[in-house]
All heavy atoms as a GROMACS GRO file, in nm:
protein
  591
    1MET      N    1   0.586  -1.644   0.682
    1MET     CA    2   0.724  -1.615   0.690
    1MET      C    3   0.756  -1.485   0.606
    1MET      O    4   0.726  -1.485   0.492
    1MET     CB    5   0.810  -1.741   0.628
    1MET     CG    6   0.952  -1.723   0.633
    1MET     SD    7   1.046  -1.878   0.587
    1MET     CE    8   0.982  -1.911   0.425
    2PHE      N    9   0.817  -1.400   0.669
    2PHE     CA   10   0.850  -1.263   0.614
    2PHE      C   11   0.736  -1.200   0.535
    2PHE      O   12   0.744  -1.175   0.420
    2PHE     CB   13   0.974  -1.293   0.507
    2PHE     CG   14   1.094  -1.366   0.575
    2PHE    CD1   15   1.141  -1.482   0.507
    2PHE    CD2   16   1.154  -1.324   0.688
    2PHE    CE1   17   1.250  -1.552   0.558
    2PHE    CE2   18   1.264  -1.395   0.736
    2PHE     CZ   19   1.310  -1.503   0.672
    3PRO      N   20   0.642  -1.164   0.608
    3PRO     CA   21   0.525  -1.098   0.540
    3PRO      C   22   0.568  -0.974   0.473
    3PRO      O   23   0.506  -0.928   0.362
    3PRO     CB   24   0.427  -1.066   0.655
    3PRO     CG   25   0.503  -1.077   0.779
    3PRO     CD   26   0.617  -1.168   0.751
    4GLU      N   27   0.663  -0.895   0.515
    4GLU     CA   28   0.712  -0.776   0.451
    4GLU      C   29   0.770  -0.792   0.320
    4GLU      O   30   0.788  -0.702   0.239
    4GLU     CB   31   0.805  -0.696   0.544
    4GLU     CG   32   0.946  -0.769   0.561
    4GLU     CD   33   0.950  -0.869   0.672
    4GLU    OE1   34   0.849  -0.922   0.715
    4GLU    OE2   35   1.062  -0.909   0.714
    5TYR      N   36   0.809  -0.924   0.286
    5TYR     CA   37   0.868  -0.952   0.162
    5TYR      C   38   0.769  -1.037   0.066
    5TYR      O   39   0.813  -1.107  -0.025
    5TYR     CB   40   0.994  -1.039   0.186
    5TYR     CG   41   1.105  -0.953   0.235
    5TYR    CD1   42   1.161  -0.979   0.354
    5TYR    CD2   43   1.170  -0.844   0.158
    5TYR    CE1   44   1.272  -0.912   0.412
    5TYR    CE2   45   1.273  -0.779   0.206
    5TYR     CZ   46   1.328  -0.804   0.337
    5TYR     OH   47   1.432  -0.736   0.382
    6ARG      N   48   0.644  -1.036   0.101
    6ARG     CA   49   0.538  -1.122   0.030
    6ARG      C   50   0.550  -1.112  -0.124
    6ARG      O   51   0.556  -1.209  -0.193
    6ARG     CB   52   0.406  -1.089   0.080
    6ARG     CG   53   0.299  -1.190   0.019
    6ARG     CD   54   0.161  -1.169   0.092
    6ARG     NE   55   0.173  -1.217   0.231
    6ARG     CZ   56   0.129  -1.156   0.331
    6ARG    NH1   57   0.062  -1.038   0.318
    6ARG    NH2   58   0.133  -1.205   0.455
    7ASP      N   59   0.550  -0.984  -0.170
    7ASP     CA   60   0.563  -0.962  -0.316
    7ASP      C   61   0.687  -1.015  -0.380
    7ASP      O   62   0.697  -1.074  -0.480
    7ASP     CB   63   0.536  -0.826  -0.350
    7ASP     CG   64   0.402  -0.778  -0.318
    7ASP    OD1   65   0.309  -0.856  -0.309
    7ASP    OD2   66   0.384  -0.642  -0.306
    8LEU      N   67   0.803  -0.990  -0.306
    8LEU     CA   68   0.934  -1.034  -0.357
    8LEU      C   69   0.944  -1.180  -0.351
    8LEU      O   70   1.001  -1.237  -0.444
    8LEU     CB   71   1.046  -0.968  -0.261
    8LEU     CG   72   1.188  -0.998  -0.305
    8LEU    CD1   73   1.206  -0.954  -0.454
    8LEU    CD2   74   1.287  -0.924  -0.214
    9ILE      N   75   0.887  -1.247  -0.253
    9ILE     CA   76   0.888  -1.392  -0.239
    9ILE      C   77   0.820  -1.453  -0.366
    9ILE      O   78   0.864  -1.541  -0.421
    9ILE     CB   79   0.827  -1.439  -0.109
    9ILE    CG1   80   0.914  -1.412   0.003
    9ILE    CG2   81   0.795  -1.586  -0.123
    9ILE    CD1   82   0.860  -1.439   0.142
   10SER      N   83   0.703  -1.399  -0.391
   10SER     CA   84   0.618  -1.446  -0.513
   10SER      C   85   0.705  -1.432  -0.639
   10SER      O   86   0.706  -1.521  -0.717
   10SER     CB   87   0.496  -1.369  -0.527
   10SER     OG   88   0.404  -1.393  -0.420
   11LYS      N   89   0.776  -1.320  -0.657
   11LYS     CA   90   0.855  -1.295  -0.772
   11LYS      C   91   0.974  -1.386  -0.781
   11LYS      O   92   0.992  -1.450  -0.886
   11LYS     CB   93   0.904  -1.143  -0.768
   11LYS     CG   94   0.994  -1.113  -0.881
   11LYS     CD   95   1.059  -0.966  -0.880
   11LYS     CE   96   1.147  -0.949  -0.987
   11LYS     NZ   97   1.241  -0.838  -0.963
   12LEU      N   98   1.047  -1.404  -0.665
   12LEU     CA   99   1.163  -1.488  -0.659
   12LEU      C  100   1.126  -1.637  -0.689
   12LEU      O  101   1.206  -1.718  -0.750
   12LEU     CB  102   1.234  -1.473  -0.538
   12LEU     CG  103   1.312  -1.349  -0.513
   12LEU    CD1  104   1.375  -1.336  -0.383
   12LEU    CD2  105   1.420  -1.330  -0.623
   13LYS      N  106   1.011  -1.683  -0.640
   13LYS     CA  107   0.969  -1.820  -0.661
   13LYS      C  108   0.955  -1.849  -0.804
   13LYS      O  109   0.962  -1.968  -0.848
   13LYS     CB  110   0.840  -1.839  -0.583
   13LYS     CG  111   0.856  -1.867  -0.431
   13LYS     CD  112   0.734  -1.869  -0.345
   13LYS     CE  113   0.626  -1.955  -0.390
   13LYS     NZ  114   0.504  -1.954  -0.314
   14THR      N  115   0.916  -1.743  -0.896
   14THR     CA  116   0.904  -1.770  -1.033
   14THR      C  117   1.025  -1.742  -1.114
   14THR      O  118   1.043  -1.791  -1.231
   14THR     CB  119   0.790  -1.690  -1.086
   14THR    OG1  120   0.820  -1.552  -1.066
   14THR    CG2  121   0.661  -1.724  -1.025
   15THR      N  122   1.122  -1.672  -1.061
   15THR     CA  123   1.242  -1.628  -1.140
   15THR      C  124   1.372  -1.686  -1.086
   15THR      O  125   1.475  -1.677  -1.156
   15THR     CB  126   1.255  -1.468  -1.137
   15THR    OG1  127   1.267  -1.434  -0.999
   15THR    CG2  128   1.137  -1.412  -1.196
   16ASP      N  129   1.377  -1.743  -0.971
   16ASP     CA  130   1.504  -1.789  -0.908
   16ASP      C  131   1.487  -1.939  -0.865
   16ASP      O  132   1.426  -1.967  -0.753
   16ASP     CB  133   1.538  -1.697  -0.786
   16ASP     CG  134   1.669  -1.731  -0.724
   16ASP    OD1  135   1.711  -1.850  -0.728
   16ASP    OD2  136   1.739  -1.643  -0.669
   17LYS      N  137   1.537  -2.031  -0.945
   17LYS     CA  138   1.523  -2.173  -0.898
   17LYS      C  139   1.584  -2.213  -0.778
   17LYS      O  140   1.527  -2.285  -0.693
   17LYS     CB  141   1.574  -2.246  -1.017
   17LYS     CG  142   1.496  -2.246  -1.138
   17LYS     CD  143   1.557  -2.339  -1.255
   17LYS     CE  144   1.469  -2.326  -1.382
   17LYS     NZ  145   1.510  -2.421  -1.481
   18HIS      N  146   1.693  -2.151  -0.736
   18HIS     CA  147   1.760  -2.179  -0.607
   18HIS      C  148   1.666  -2.133  -0.495
   18HIS      O  149   1.649  -2.209  -0.394
   18HIS     CB  150   1.895  -2.115  -0.598
   18HIS     CG  151   1.968  -2.136  -0.470
   18HIS    ND1  152   2.011  -2.264  -0.430
   18HIS    CD2  153   2.004  -2.044  -0.370
   18HIS    CE1  154   2.065  -2.254  -0.317
   18HIS    NE2  155   2.059  -2.131  -0.272
   19PHE      N  156   1.609  -2.014  -0.508
   19PHE     CA  157   1.522  -1.965  -0.402
   19PHE      C  158   1.403  -2.059  -0.387
   19PHE      O  159   1.360  -2.090  -0.276
   19PHE     CB  160   1.480  -1.820  -0.434
   19PHE     CG  161   1.386  -1.769  -0.330
   19PHE    CD1  162   1.440  -1.705  -0.222
   19PHE    CD2  163   1.257  -1.774  -0.344
   19PHE    CE1  164   1.361  -1.644  -0.118
   19PHE    CE2  165   1.168  -1.719  -0.251
   19PHE     CZ  166   1.226  -1.656  -0.130
   20LEU      N  167   1.344  -2.091  -0.498
   20LEU     CA  168   1.228  -2.177  -0.500
   20LEU      C  169   1.261  -2.314  -0.433
   20LEU      O  170   1.175  -2.361  -0.353
   20LEU     CB  171   1.178  -2.200  -0.641
   20LEU     CG  172   1.061  -2.294  -0.656
   20LEU    CD1  173   0.943  -2.242  -0.582
   20LEU    CD2  174   1.029  -2.318  -0.805
   21HIS      N  175   1.372  -2.375  -0.460
   21HIS     CA  176   1.415  -2.502  -0.402
   21HIS      C  177   1.426  -2.486  -0.250
   21HIS      O  178   1.380  -2.569  -0.172
   21HIS     CB  179   1.545  -2.545  -0.461
   21HIS     CG  180   1.608  -2.655  -0.394
   21HIS    ND1  181   1.557  -2.790  -0.404
   21HIS    CD2  182   1.702  -2.668  -0.300
   21HIS    CE1  183   1.627  -2.867  -0.332
   21HIS    NE2  184   1.727  -2.803  -0.264
   22LEU      N  185   1.490  -2.376  -0.205
   22LEU     CA  186   1.509  -2.345  -0.059
   22LEU      C  187   1.377  -2.333   0.008
   22LEU      O  188   1.337  -2.385   0.113
   22LEU     CB  189   1.593  -2.225  -0.030
   22LEU     CG  190   1.743  -2.240  -0.074
   22LEU    CD1  191   1.811  -2.113  -0.054
   22LEU    CD2  192   1.812  -2.356  -0.001
   23PHE      N  193   1.278  -2.253  -0.065
   23PHE     CA  194   1.155  -2.221  -0.013
   23PHE      C  195   1.071  -2.364   0.010
   23PHE      O  196   0.997  -2.377   0.109
   23PHE     CB  197   1.085  -2.119  -0.105
   23PHE     CG  198   0.952  -2.073  -0.050
   23PHE    CD1  199   0.957  -1.953   0.034
   23PHE    CD2  200   0.836  -2.127  -0.070
   23PHE    CE1  201   0.838  -1.909   0.084
   23PHE    CE2  202   0.715  -2.073  -0.032
   23PHE     CZ  203   0.716  -1.967   0.054
   24GLU      N  204   1.074  -2.431  -0.100
   24GLU     CA  205   0.989  -2.563  -0.092
   24GLU      C  206   1.052  -2.655   0.012
   24GLU      O  207   0.972  -2.719   0.079
   24GLU     CB  208   0.991  -2.620  -0.231
   24GLU     CG  209   0.893  -2.546  -0.326
   24GLU     CD  210   0.896  -2.604  -0.468
   24GLU    OE1  211   0.984  -2.680  -0.503
   24GLU    OE2  212   0.805  -2.569  -0.538
   25LYS      N  213   1.180  -2.661   0.022
   25LYS     CA  214   1.249  -2.746   0.116
   25LYS      C  215   1.208  -2.703   0.265
   25LYS      O  216   1.182  -2.785   0.352
   25LYS     CB  217   1.392  -2.753   0.101
   25LYS     CG  218   1.474  -2.850   0.181
   25LYS     CD  219   1.611  -2.849   0.143
   25LYS     CE  220   1.688  -2.959   0.223
   25LYS     NZ  221   1.830  -2.978   0.184
   26HIS      N  222   1.214  -2.575   0.283
   26HIS     CA  223   1.172  -2.516   0.417
   26HIS      C  224   1.026  -2.554   0.457
   26HIS      O  225   0.997  -2.593   0.566
   26HIS     CB  226   1.187  -2.362   0.411
   26HIS     CG  227   1.143  -2.302   0.542
   26HIS    ND1  228   1.016  -2.258   0.568
   26HIS    CD2  229   1.218  -2.263   0.649
   26HIS    CE1  230   1.002  -2.206   0.682
   26HIS    NE2  231   1.126  -2.204   0.728
   27ASN      N  232   0.936  -2.531   0.357
   27ASN     CA  233   0.789  -2.570   0.383
   27ASN      C  234   0.774  -2.718   0.406
   27ASN      O  235   0.690  -2.745   0.498
   27ASN     CB  236   0.710  -2.520   0.272
   27ASN     CG  237   0.690  -2.369   0.267
   27ASN    OD1  238   0.722  -2.300   0.364
   27ASN    ND2  239   0.646  -2.319   0.158
   28ALA      N  240   0.849  -2.804   0.333
   28ALA     CA  241   0.833  -2.943   0.355
   28ALA      C  242   0.886  -2.980   0.497
   28ALA      O  243   0.826  -3.063   0.562
   28ALA     CB  244   0.918  -3.018   0.243
   29LEU      N  245   0.991  -2.936   0.535
   29LEU     CA  246   1.048  -2.956   0.664
   29LEU      C  247   0.950  -2.906   0.767
   29LEU      O  248   0.934  -2.978   0.868
   29LEU     CB  249   1.186  -2.885   0.684
   29LEU     CG  250   1.308  -2.963   0.659
   29LEU    CD1  251   1.428  -2.868   0.676
   29LEU    CD2  252   1.319  -3.075   0.754
   30ASP      N  253   0.892  -2.788   0.754
   30ASP     CA  254   0.792  -2.745   0.850
   30ASP      C  255   0.682  -2.835   0.871
   30ASP      O  256   0.633  -2.870   0.978
   30ASP     CB  257   0.744  -2.606   0.793
   30ASP     CG  258   0.661  -2.538   0.906
   30ASP    OD1  259   0.695  -2.521   1.019
   30ASP    OD2  260   0.551  -2.493   0.865
   31GLN      N  261   0.627  -2.893   0.751
   31GLN     CA  262   0.513  -2.983   0.766
   31GLN      C  263   0.562  -3.114   0.838
   31GLN      O  264   0.486  -3.174   0.913
   31GLN     CB  265   0.467  -3.012   0.621
   31GLN     CG  266   0.328  -3.095   0.633
   31GLN     CD  267   0.227  -3.018   0.701
   31GLN    OE1  268   0.194  -2.906   0.672
   31GLN    NE2  269   0.171  -3.090   0.796
   32GLN      N  270   0.685  -3.162   0.802
   32GLN     CA  271   0.736  -3.286   0.864
   32GLN      C  272   0.743  -3.269   1.014
   32GLN      O  273   0.705  -3.349   1.095
   32GLN     CB  274   0.866  -3.328   0.806
   32GLN     CG  275   0.856  -3.391   0.675
   32GLN     CD  276   1.002  -3.425   0.618
   32GLN    OE1  277   1.088  -3.349   0.628
   32GLN    NE2  278   1.005  -3.546   0.574
   33ILE      N  279   0.793  -3.150   1.055
   33ILE     CA  280   0.802  -3.123   1.203
   33ILE      C  281   0.668  -3.119   1.263
   33ILE      O  282   0.651  -3.179   1.371
   33ILE     CB  283   0.882  -2.987   1.220
   33ILE    CG1  284   1.034  -3.004   1.178
   33ILE    CG2  285   0.877  -2.940   1.361
   33ILE    CD1  286   1.105  -2.870   1.164
   34LYS      N  287   0.573  -3.057   1.203
   34LYS     CA  288   0.436  -3.053   1.264
   34LYS      C  289   0.384  -3.190   1.274
   34LYS      O  290   0.316  -3.221   1.375
   34LYS     CB  291   0.351  -2.959   1.179
   34LYS     CG  292   0.381  -2.810   1.188
   34LYS     CD  293   0.294  -2.734   1.097
   34LYS     CE  294   0.332  -2.580   1.104
   34LYS     NZ  295   0.253  -2.508   1.010
   35ASN      N  296   0.400  -3.273   1.169
   35ASN     CA  297   0.350  -3.411   1.173
   35ASN      C  298   0.410  -3.490   1.283
   35ASN      O  299   0.344  -3.566   1.352
   35ASN     CB  300   0.363  -3.475   1.039
   35ASN     CG  301   0.277  -3.424   0.937
   35ASN    OD1  302   0.178  -3.341   0.958
   35ASN    ND2  303   0.300  -3.458   0.807
   36LYS      N  304   0.546  -3.476   1.299
   36LYS     CA  305   0.616  -3.553   1.404
   36LYS      C  306   0.576  -3.506   1.545
   36LYS      O  307   0.554  -3.580   1.641
   36LYS     CB  308   0.761  -3.551   1.388
   36LYS     CG  309   0.810  -3.623   1.266
   36LYS     CD  310   0.960  -3.609   1.252
   36LYS     CE  311   1.013  -3.678   1.113
   36LYS     NZ  312   0.987  -3.831   1.118
   37GLU      N  313   0.562  -3.373   1.556
   37GLU     CA  314   0.514  -3.319   1.686
   37GLU      C  315   0.376  -3.356   1.729
   37GLU      O  316   0.344  -3.371   1.843
   37GLU     CB  317   0.537  -3.170   1.698
   37GLU     CG  318   0.681  -3.127   1.705
   37GLU     CD  319   0.706  -2.979   1.704
   37GLU    OE1  320   0.618  -2.900   1.646
   37GLU    OE2  321   0.808  -2.930   1.758
   38ALA      N  322   0.289  -3.370   1.633
   38ALA     CA  323   0.147  -3.412   1.649
   38ALA      C  324   0.139  -3.568   1.648
   38ALA      O  325   0.024  -3.611   1.664
   38ALA     CB  326   0.063  -3.357   1.539
   39HIS      N  327   0.249  -3.642   1.640
   39HIS     CA  328   0.251  -3.780   1.646
   39HIS      C  329   0.176  -3.847   1.530
   39HIS      O  330   0.122  -3.954   1.539
   39HIS     CB  331   0.206  -3.838   1.781
   39HIS     CG  332   0.277  -3.786   1.899
   39HIS    ND1  333   0.408  -3.818   1.923
   39HIS    CD2  334   0.246  -3.692   1.986
   39HIS    CE1  335   0.454  -3.740   2.030
   39HIS    NE2  336   0.349  -3.673   2.067
   40ILE      N  337   0.164  -3.767   1.410
   40ILE     CA  338   0.105  -3.819   1.295
   40ILE      C  339   0.205  -3.914   1.221
   40ILE      O  340   0.188  -4.020   1.170
   40ILE     CB  341   0.057  -3.715   1.195
   40ILE    CG1  342  -0.055  -3.631   1.276
   40ILE    CG2  343   0.021  -3.766   1.066
   40ILE    CD1  344  -0.086  -3.496   1.201
   41GLU      N  345   0.337  -3.869   1.232
   41GLU     CA  346   0.454  -3.947   1.193
   41GLU      C  347   0.546  -3.980   1.301
   41GLU      O  348   0.552  -3.903   1.398
   41GLU     CB  349   0.536  -3.858   1.085
   41GLU     CG  350   0.461  -3.832   0.954
   41GLU     CD  351   0.548  -3.742   0.860
   41GLU    OE1  352   0.662  -3.738   0.886
   41GLU    OE2  353   0.493  -3.691   0.773
   42PRO      N  354   0.605  -4.087   1.298
   42PRO     CA  355   0.708  -4.117   1.411
   42PRO      C  356   0.828  -4.031   1.400
   42PRO      O  357   0.874  -3.992   1.292
   42PRO     CB  358   0.747  -4.274   1.386
   42PRO     CG  359   0.717  -4.286   1.243
   42PRO     CD  360   0.603  -4.197   1.196
   43GLY      N  361   0.882  -3.991   1.513
   43GLY     CA  362   1.001  -3.917   1.525
   43GLY      C  363   1.044  -3.895   1.666
   43GLY      O  364   0.965  -3.882   1.750
   44THR      N  365   1.180  -3.906   1.686
   44THR     CA  366   1.232  -3.886   1.817
   44THR      C  367   1.254  -3.730   1.842
   44THR      O  368   1.257  -3.654   1.739
   44THR     CB  369   1.370  -3.952   1.842
   44THR    OG1  370   1.462  -3.894   1.747
   44THR    CG2  371   1.356  -4.102   1.807
   45PRO      N  372   1.259  -3.694   1.967
   45PRO     CA  373   1.285  -3.552   2.000
   45PRO      C  374   1.415  -3.506   1.935
   45PRO      O  375   1.425  -3.388   1.891
   45PRO     CB  376   1.298  -3.545   2.144
   45PRO     CG  377   1.218  -3.661   2.194
   45PRO     CD  378   1.233  -3.773   2.088
   46GLU      N  379   1.513  -3.599   1.921
   46GLU     CA  380   1.642  -3.552   1.853
   46GLU      C  381   1.621  -3.527   1.715
   46GLU      O  382   1.680  -3.427   1.664
   46GLU     CB  383   1.749  -3.675   1.884
   46GLU     CG  384   1.783  -3.680   2.030
   46GLU     CD  385   1.685  -3.759   2.110
   46GLU    OE1  386   1.601  -3.833   2.052
   46GLU    OE2  387   1.701  -3.753   2.240
   47GLU      N  388   1.540  -3.615   1.647
   47GLU     CA  389   1.528  -3.597   1.492
   47GLU      C  390   1.444  -3.463   1.477
   47GLU      O  391   1.483  -3.393   1.382
   47GLU     CB  392   1.439  -3.709   1.445
   47GLU     CG  393   1.502  -3.834   1.434
   47GLU     CD  394   1.414  -3.955   1.393
   47GLU    OE1  395   1.290  -3.956   1.432
   47GLU    OE2  396   1.450  -4.036   1.311
   48ILE      N  397   1.357  -3.436   1.558
   48ILE     CA  398   1.276  -3.308   1.548
   48ILE      C  399   1.367  -3.193   1.569
   48ILE      O  400   1.365  -3.100   1.496
   48ILE     CB  401   1.152  -3.308   1.646
   48ILE    CG1  402   1.051  -3.414   1.605
   48ILE    CG2  403   1.088  -3.176   1.646
   48ILE    CD1  404   0.944  -3.445   1.712
   49GLU      N  405   1.452  -3.201   1.670
   49GLU     CA  406   1.544  -3.092   1.693
   49GLU      C  407   1.632  -3.068   1.571
   49GLU      O  408   1.669  -2.956   1.537
   49GLU     CB  409   1.632  -3.122   1.816
   49GLU     CG  410   1.706  -3.009   1.869
   49GLU     CD  411   1.630  -2.876   1.909
   49GLU    OE1  412   1.512  -2.902   1.963
   49GLU    OE2  413   1.674  -2.774   1.901
   50THR      N  414   1.694  -3.171   1.520
   50THR     CA  415   1.781  -3.172   1.399
   50THR      C  416   1.709  -3.092   1.289
   50THR      O  417   1.757  -3.012   1.215
   50THR     CB  418   1.834  -3.309   1.354
   50THR    OG1  419   1.902  -3.353   1.475
   50THR    CG2  420   1.924  -3.303   1.246
   51MET      N  421   1.585  -3.138   1.263
   51MET     CA  422   1.501  -3.081   1.150
   51MET      C  423   1.478  -2.934   1.182
   51MET      O  424   1.486  -2.858   1.086
   51MET     CB  425   1.372  -3.162   1.145
   51MET     CG  426   1.392  -3.307   1.096
   51MET     SD  427   1.237  -3.400   1.100
   51MET     CE  428   1.157  -3.342   0.955
   52LYS      N  429   1.450  -2.896   1.296
   52LYS     CA  430   1.424  -2.758   1.341
   52LYS      C  431   1.548  -2.674   1.310
   52LYS      O  432   1.531  -2.555   1.260
   52LYS     CB  433   1.387  -2.734   1.483
   52LYS     CG  434   1.243  -2.784   1.501
   52LYS     CD  435   1.207  -2.768   1.656
   52LYS     CE  436   1.058  -2.793   1.676
   52LYS     NZ  437   1.012  -2.757   1.816
   53LYS      N  438   1.669  -2.727   1.334
   53LYS     CA  439   1.788  -2.656   1.310
   53LYS      C  440   1.804  -2.642   1.160
   53LYS      O  441   1.851  -2.535   1.115
   53LYS     CB  442   1.910  -2.728   1.372
   53LYS     CG  443   1.907  -2.710   1.530
   53LYS     CD  444   2.032  -2.794   1.584
   53LYS     CE  445   2.026  -2.779   1.733
   53LYS     NZ  446   2.133  -2.863   1.799
   54GLU      N  447   1.778  -2.746   1.085
   54GLU     CA  448   1.798  -2.736   0.940
   54GLU      C  449   1.702  -2.621   0.884
   54GLU      O  450   1.727  -2.548   0.797
   54GLU     CB  451   1.771  -2.871   0.881
   54GLU     CG  452   1.789  -2.868   0.721
   54GLU     CD  453   1.768  -3.000   0.651
   54GLU    OE1  454   1.750  -3.103   0.728
   54GLU    OE2  455   1.774  -3.000   0.538
   55LYS      N  456   1.570  -2.635   0.933
   55LYS     CA  457   1.469  -2.538   0.891
   55LYS      C  458   1.512  -2.396   0.920
   55LYS      O  459   1.505  -2.304   0.831
   55LYS     CB  460   1.336  -2.567   0.965
   55LYS     CG  461   1.227  -2.482   0.924
   55LYS     CD  462   1.091  -2.513   0.997
   55LYS     CE  463   1.024  -2.386   1.023
   55LYS     NZ  464   0.916  -2.400   1.116
   56LEU      N  465   1.581  -2.368   1.037
   56LEU     CA  466   1.622  -2.233   1.071
   56LEU      C  467   1.740  -2.194   0.969
   56LEU      O  468   1.741  -2.081   0.933
   56LEU     CB  469   1.672  -2.230   1.216
   56LEU     CG  470   1.708  -2.102   1.268
   56LEU    CD1  471   1.605  -1.996   1.265
   56LEU    CD2  472   1.761  -2.115   1.417
   57HIS      N  473   1.820  -2.284   0.946
   57HIS     CA  474   1.931  -2.261   0.851
   57HIS      C  475   1.876  -2.214   0.701
   57HIS      O  476   1.915  -2.118   0.645
   57HIS     CB  477   2.030  -2.382   0.840
   57HIS     CG  478   2.139  -2.355   0.743
   57HIS    ND1  479   2.238  -2.274   0.762
   57HIS    CD2  480   2.154  -2.410   0.613
   57HIS    CE1  481   2.323  -2.276   0.664
   57HIS    NE2  482   2.275  -2.359   0.580
   58LEU      N  483   1.770  -2.292   0.660
   58LEU     CA  484   1.712  -2.256   0.539
   58LEU      C  485   1.648  -2.121   0.542
   58LEU      O  486   1.660  -2.038   0.457
   58LEU     CB  487   1.608  -2.365   0.502
   58LEU     CG  488   1.664  -2.495   0.461
   58LEU    CD1  489   1.539  -2.597   0.459
   58LEU    CD2  490   1.728  -2.492   0.326
   59LYS      N  491   1.580  -2.090   0.664
   59LYS     CA  492   1.520  -1.953   0.675
   59LYS      C  493   1.618  -1.843   0.672
   59LYS      O  494   1.605  -1.743   0.601
   59LYS     CB  495   1.437  -1.960   0.807
   59LYS     CG  496   1.356  -1.838   0.825
   59LYS     CD  497   1.265  -1.843   0.949
   59LYS     CE  498   1.176  -1.731   0.969
   59LYS     NZ  499   1.098  -1.734   1.089
   60ASP      N  500   1.742  -1.868   0.736
   60ASP     CA  501   1.846  -1.773   0.725
   60ASP      C  502   1.894  -1.752   0.584
   60ASP      O  503   1.911  -1.637   0.534
   60ASP     CB  504   1.961  -1.809   0.811
   60ASP     CG  505   1.941  -1.806   0.952
   60ASP    OD1  506   1.836  -1.745   0.994
   60ASP    OD2  507   2.009  -1.860   1.037
   61GLU      N  508   1.904  -1.862   0.504
   61GLU     CA  509   1.946  -1.846   0.369
   61GLU      C  510   1.835  -1.768   0.283
   61GLU      O  511   1.876  -1.683   0.196
   61GLU     CB  512   1.965  -1.990   0.300
   61GLU     CG  513   2.091  -2.055   0.347
   61GLU     CD  514   2.111  -2.187   0.264
   61GLU    OE1  515   2.136  -2.176   0.135
   61GLU    OE2  516   2.101  -2.285   0.325
   62LEU      N  517   1.712  -1.807   0.302
   62LEU     CA  518   1.612  -1.733   0.235
   62LEU      C  519   1.607  -1.581   0.268
   62LEU      O  520   1.593  -1.497   0.179
   62LEU     CB  521   1.470  -1.794   0.268
   62LEU     CG  522   1.450  -1.934   0.215
   62LEU    CD1  523   1.328  -1.995   0.298
   62LEU    CD2  524   1.420  -1.929   0.063
   63TYR      N  525   1.624  -1.551   0.391
   63TYR     CA  526   1.635  -1.408   0.427
   63TYR      C  527   1.746  -1.334   0.370
   63TYR      O  528   1.732  -1.228   0.329
   63TYR     CB  529   1.638  -1.406   0.591
   63TYR     CG  530   1.629  -1.255   0.636
   63TYR    CD1  531   1.509  -1.185   0.623
   63TYR    CD2  532   1.737  -1.202   0.705
   63TYR    CE1  533   1.506  -1.052   0.664
   63TYR    CE2  534   1.729  -1.073   0.748
   63TYR     CZ  535   1.616  -0.997   0.733
   63TYR     OH  536   1.605  -0.866   0.773
   64ALA      N  537   1.860  -1.402   0.361
   64ALA     CA  538   1.973  -1.343   0.295
   64ALA      C  539   1.958  -1.312   0.155
   64ALA      O  540   1.985  -1.197   0.102
   64ALA     CB  541   2.098  -1.428   0.316
   65ILE      N  542   1.889  -1.398   0.083
   65ILE     CA  543   1.854  -1.377  -0.058
   65ILE      C  544   1.757  -1.266  -0.073
   65ILE      O  545   1.760  -1.178  -0.154
   65ILE     CB  546   1.792  -1.504  -0.125
   65ILE    CG1  547   1.908  -1.616  -0.132
   65ILE    CG2  548   1.736  -1.482  -0.265
   65ILE    CD1  549   1.856  -1.759  -0.164
   66LEU      N  550   1.648  -1.262   0.024
   66LEU     CA  551   1.547  -1.154   0.016
   66LEU      C  552   1.614  -1.017   0.038
   66LEU      O  553   1.585  -0.919  -0.028
   66LEU     CB  554   1.436  -1.190   0.119
   66LEU     CG  555   1.350  -1.300   0.081
   66LEU    CD1  556   1.266  -1.342   0.212
   66LEU    CD2  557   1.252  -1.266  -0.031
   67LYS      N  558   1.698  -1.004   0.132
   67LYS     CA  559   1.766  -0.885   0.169
   67LYS      C  560   1.846  -0.837   0.048
   67LYS      O  561   1.844  -0.718   0.012
   67LYS     CB  562   1.860  -0.901   0.297
   67LYS     CG  563   1.782  -0.879   0.424
   67LYS     CD  564   1.866  -0.886   0.541
   67LYS     CE  565   1.951  -0.750   0.544
   67LYS     NZ  566   2.020  -0.718   0.659
   68LYS      N  567   1.920  -0.922  -0.007
   68LYS     CA  568   1.999  -0.888  -0.128
   68LYS      C  569   1.916  -0.842  -0.245
   68LYS      O  570   1.947  -0.743  -0.309
   68LYS     CB  571   2.095  -1.006  -0.166
   68LYS     CG  572   2.184  -0.978  -0.280
   68LYS     CD  573   2.279  -1.095  -0.300
   68LYS     CE  574   2.374  -1.059  -0.414
   68LYS     NZ  575   2.450  -1.181  -0.449
   69ALA      N  576   1.809  -0.924  -0.267
   69ALA     CA  577   1.725  -0.879  -0.376
   69ALA      C  578   1.644  -0.760  -0.363
   69ALA      O  579   1.612  -0.687  -0.458
   69ALA     CB  580   1.620  -0.996  -0.402
   70SER      N  581   1.623  -0.714  -0.240
   70SER     CA  582   1.549  -0.600  -0.213
   70SER      C  583   1.633  -0.471  -0.204
   70SER      O  584   1.589  -0.357  -0.192
   70SER     CB  585   1.466  -0.603  -0.076
   70SER     OG  586   1.555  -0.618   0.030
   71ALA      N  587   1.769  -0.495  -0.204
   71ALA     CA  588   1.853  -0.372  -0.191
   71ALA      C  589   1.860  -0.299  -0.321
   71ALA      O  590   1.833  -0.348  -0.430
   71ALA     CB  591   1.994  -0.426  -0.154
   0.00000   0.00000   0.00000
């Protein structure tokens, strides 16, 4: 996710607790979605779709923080 911001992401993960929280939540959701899609965990298509929307929202928030921090 956002390879062009790799260094900034590393920095923000250690200096910005809000960014770290969003980043970890995004990664956890990503893993849950993968597990549900692979039928490792139970999940309905509707649940997966809701989780994907939440993940996208988190990604948008992370991107906004990265853009602001890189300006």
